[in-house]
C-alpha positions in Angstrom: 228.6 7.6 87.6 228.2 11.2 86.5 231.0 13.7 87.0 231.0 17.4 86.3 234.3 18.6 85.0 236.1 21.5 83.4 239.0 21.1 81.0 241.8 23.7 81.1 245.3 24.1 79.7 248.5 25.9 80.5 250.7 26.4 77.4 249.1 23.3 75.9 249.5 21.1 79.0 245.9 20.1 79.5 244.0 18.8 82.5 240.6 17.7 83.6 239.6 19.6 86.8 237.0 18.1 89.3 235.6 19.5 92.5 236.2 16.5 94.7 235.5 18.1 98.1 232.4 16.0 98.6 233.2 13.1 96.3 235.0 9.8 96.6 236.1 7.6 93.7 238.8 5.3 92.6 240.7 8.3 91.2 243.8 6.5 89.8 241.5 4.2 87.7 239.2 7.1 86.8 242.2 9.2 85.7 243.2 6.6 83.2 239.7 6.6 81.7 239.2 10.3 81.7 242.6 11.2 80.2 242.3 8.7 77.3 242.3 10.8 74.2 240.2 8.3 72.2 237.8 6.9 74.7 237.7 9.6 77.3 237.8 13.4 77.6 241.5 13.5 76.8 244.1 15.2 79.0 247.6 15.1 80.4 246.2 14.6 83.9 243.3 14.7 86.3 243.4 17.3 89.0 241.2 17.3 92.1 240.1 20.2 94.2 240.1 19.2 97.9 239.9 21.0 101.3 243.1 21.8 103.1 244.0 22.6 106.7 247.2 24.3 105.6 246.0 26.4 102.6 243.0 27.7 100.9 242.7 24.5 98.9 244.5 21.2 98.3 245.4 19.8 94.9 245.9 16.2 93.9 247.2 15.3 90.4 246.9 11.9 88.7 248.8 11.1 85.5 247.1 9.3 82.5 248.7 6.0 83.8 247.0 6.4 87.1 250.1 7.3 89.1 250.0 10.4 91.4 252.3 13.3 90.8 253.7 15.4 93.6 253.5 18.7 91.8 252.6 20.3 88.4 253.5 23.9 87.5 251.0 24.2 84.6 248.4 22.2 86.5 248.5 24.5 89.6 247.8 27.5 87.4 244.8 25.8 85.9 243.7 24.9 89.4 243.8 28.5 90.5 241.8 29.7 87.5 239.2 26.9 88.1 238.9 27.6 91.8 238.6 31.4 91.5 236.2 31.5 88.5 234.0 28.4 89.0 234.1 27.7 92.8 234.7 31.1 94.5 233.1 33.0 91.6 235.0 36.1 92.6 235.9 38.8 90.1 238.8 40.1 92.2 240.8 37.4 94.0 244.5 38.3 93.4 246.1 35.7 95.8 245.6 32.1 96.7 247.4 29.4 98.6 247.4 25.8 97.4 248.6 22.7 99.1 250.2 19.9 97.0 252.3 16.9 97.9 255.3 19.2 97.5 254.1 21.7 100.1 252.1 24.9 100.2 252.4 27.3 97.3 251.6 31.0 97.1 249.9 32.1 93.9 249.3 35.6 92.5 246.6 35.9 89.9 246.3 38.5 87.1 242.7 38.9 85.8 241.0 40.9 83.1 237.2 41.4 83.0 236.8 38.9 85.8 238.8 36.2 84.0 242.2 34.9 85.3 244.7 35.2 82.5 248.1 34.8 84.1 249.2 33.1 87.3 252.5 33.6 89.2 253.5 30.6 91.4 256.1 30.2 94.1 257.4 26.8 93.3 259.6 26.3 96.3 263.4 25.9 96.4 264.9 23.2 94.1 266.1 20.1 96.0 269.7 19.2 94.8 270.5 16.3 97.1 270.4 13.1 95.1 269.0 11.0 97.9 265.9 13.3 98.1 265.0 12.9 94.4 265.7 10.0 94.9 268.7 8.7 92.9 270.3 5.3 93.3 273.9 6.3 92.8 276.6 3.7 92.9 278.3 3.5 96.3 281.4 5.6 96.7 283.9 6.6 99.3 281.6 9.4 100.5 278.0 10.2 99.9 277.2 12.7 97.1 275.5 15.8 98.7 274.7 17.3 95.3 274.1 18.8 92.9 274.5 15.9 90.4 275.6 17.6 87.2 276.5 16.0 83.8 276.0 12.5 85.1 276.9 10.2 82.1 274.4 7.6 80.9 273.9 5.9 77.6 270.3 5.4 76.4 269.2 3.8 73.1 272.9 4.1 72.0 272.9 7.8 72.7 275.2 9.4 75.3 273.5 11.7 77.7 274.7 13.9 80.5 272.1 14.4 83.1 271.8 17.2 85.6 269.3 16.0 88.3 267.1 17.9 90.8 263.7 17.9 92.3 261.0 20.6 91.9 258.8 18.7 94.3 259.0 15.9 91.6 262.2 14.4 90.1 263.8 15.8 86.9 266.8 14.8 84.8 267.9 17.5 82.3 270.1 16.9 79.3 271.5 19.8 77.2 271.8 19.7 73.4 273.7 22.2 71.2 271.7 21.3 68.1 268.1 21.9 67.3 265.7 19.9 69.4 263.6 19.0 66.4 265.8 16.0 65.6 266.0 14.7 69.1 264.2 11.3 69.4 262.3 12.1 72.5 259.7 9.4 72.1 262.5 6.8 72.0 264.8 8.2 74.6 262.3 9.6 77.1 260.6 6.4 78.3 264.0 4.7 78.7 265.3 7.6 80.9 262.1 7.6 82.9 262.6 4.0 83.8 266.4 4.0 84.4 267.3 2.0 87.6 269.2 5.2 88.6 265.7 6.6 89.4 263.8 4.3 91.8 260.6 6.4 91.6 261.1 7.2 87.8 261.9 10.6 86.5 260.8 13.5 84.3 263.2 14.0 81.4 263.9 17.4 79.8 266.1 17.9 76.7 267.1 21.6 76.6 268.9 24.0 74.2 270.4 27.3 75.5 269.6 30.0 73.0 271.2 32.8 75.0 271.4 33.9 78.7 267.7 34.8 78.8 266.1 32.1 76.6 265.9 28.3 76.6 264.2 25.8 74.4 262.9 22.6 76.0 261.0 19.4 75.2 259.7 17.2 78.0 258.9 13.6 78.5 256.7 13.5 81.7 256.8 10.6 84.1 253.5 8.7 83.7 252.2 10.9 80.8 254.8 10.9 78.0 255.6 13.8 75.7 253.6 16.9 76.6 253.3 20.4 75.0 254.6 22.0 78.2 255.7 21.1 81.8 255.9 23.8 84.4 258.2 21.9 86.8 260.2 20.8 83.8 260.7 24.4 82.7 261.8 25.3 86.2 264.2 22.3 86.3 265.7 23.4 83.0 266.4 26.9 84.3 267.8 25.7 87.5 270.1 23.2 85.7 271.2 25.9 83.2 271.8 28.4 86.1 273.9 25.8 88.0 276.1 25.5 84.9 276.4 29.3 84.7 274.7 29.6 81.3 271.7 31.8 82.1 270.9 34.8 84.2 268.2 35.1 86.9 265.2 35.6 84.6 264.7 33.2 81.7 261.9 32.6 79.2 261.5 28.9 78.4 260.0 28.1 75.0 258.1 24.8 74.9 256.1 23.2 72.1 252.9 24.7 73.6 254.3 28.2 74.3 256.5 30.2 76.6 256.9 30.2 80.4 258.7 32.8 82.5 261.0 31.5 85.2 263.0 33.4 87.8 265.7 31.9 90.0 268.7 33.9 91.4 270.7 30.8 92.2 269.2 30.1 95.6 265.8 30.2 97.3 262.4 29.7 95.6 261.8 29.4 91.9 259.1 31.6 90.5 257.0 30.4 87.6 254.6 32.6 85.6 252.4 31.6 82.7 248.8 31.6 81.3 245.8 29.5 82.2 243.0 28.9 79.7 239.6 27.3 80.0 238.7 24.9 77.2 235.2 23.6 78.0 233.0 22.2 80.8 230.7 19.2 80.7 229.4 16.1 82.4 231.1 12.7 82.0 229.1 9.5 82.3 230.9 6.3 82.7 
């Protein structure tokens, strides 16, 4: 089959975008082939553009292992740029609504010379109830209503303290005082992802607080592995740090692929802002 695609990235988190409004395929199987960095196009995920009855468009996201993700903060910014520039072909389209498995999201776009450069996304309110992540907590005298903070686990002989929440997809955040450069993410990440504590697996963030307005983070993404950036992971890091009282409302999160701006006043919706960049377009035959 032949498939027209565009590759984009948000702070290094890269995706293959396909207009699937009039196409059908075995998308999980195709995602694994397209995302392969040696035998395919190479990406952290496949994103489909679909029609929606609730929003301007609907987005589906498939990880490189073929599993489907509920939401992706970097991916939705790339989605907005792709839709506006290549499908709508409008030079001035400042707002967009996009439906994902996590709900409907409002996006505000900043363009220059007809090109979308920055996208601001309403990510929804964080879900702090452990049964909604879900988490399989040991039975106790009363159900835990959340939030779950500093939950102790030991992985690969390393003690971790996990703060857990959902940004439409599940996250477990661990804070380190030392530089993240020495943290064995490739060893610890997959083991946290597959802990029995998380029946649907989990995204894992290791985070260092630099000051009340800056975090450093590295992310192991469920179904994808280590990525240069993760939008929902950056949001989860800020929410977890805010719950601990370590940061203020507006925080810059520095990831290996660049910086994302997150705003959360302690309740209500989390706002994510960052760039979206086109890499190239082509036709895939396979």
